[in-house]
C-alpha positions, 0 to 999 in steps of 0.5 A, spaced: 500 500 500 502 506 498 503 512 503 498 518 503 501 525 503 498 531 506 501 538 503 500 545 505 500 549 510 500 546 517 493 549 520 490 545 514 494 538 514 497 537 522 489 534 523 491 528 518 497 526 522 491 523 526 489 518 521 497 516 519 498 520 514 504 524 513 504 530 512 508 536 509 507 543 513 509 548 508 506 555 506 510 558 501 510 556 494 518 555 493 517 550 499 511 547 497 514 546 489 520 543 492 516 539 498 513 536 491 519 534 488 522 530 494 516 526 496 517 520 499 518 514 492 512 510 496 507 516 496 501 513 491 495 519 494 496 527 495 490 531 498 494 538 497 491 545 501 487 550 496 494 554 496 498 548 495 494 547 489 495 553 486 502 553 486 503 547 483 499 548 477 499 542 472 506 540 476 500 535 479 500 531 472 507 530 472 508 524 476 505 517 474 502 514 479 501 519 484 493 521 485 492 528 487 486 531 490 485 539 493 481 540 498 475 544 499 476 551 501 
């Protein structure tokens, strides 16, 4: 089974750790893009905060085998 990663601002992602997700708390676009590039190799699902989704744009389509979803605003 692959890893679930939640990427975005700490206030939006920290609670997901209680469910066993790997959380990456970042806020600025540069950190978001760097974190996206450094996702663990066993990642299969990434939940993005709206700000993270906006910062990544079409880059979310670059990773084969990784499903991405965006949290509601």
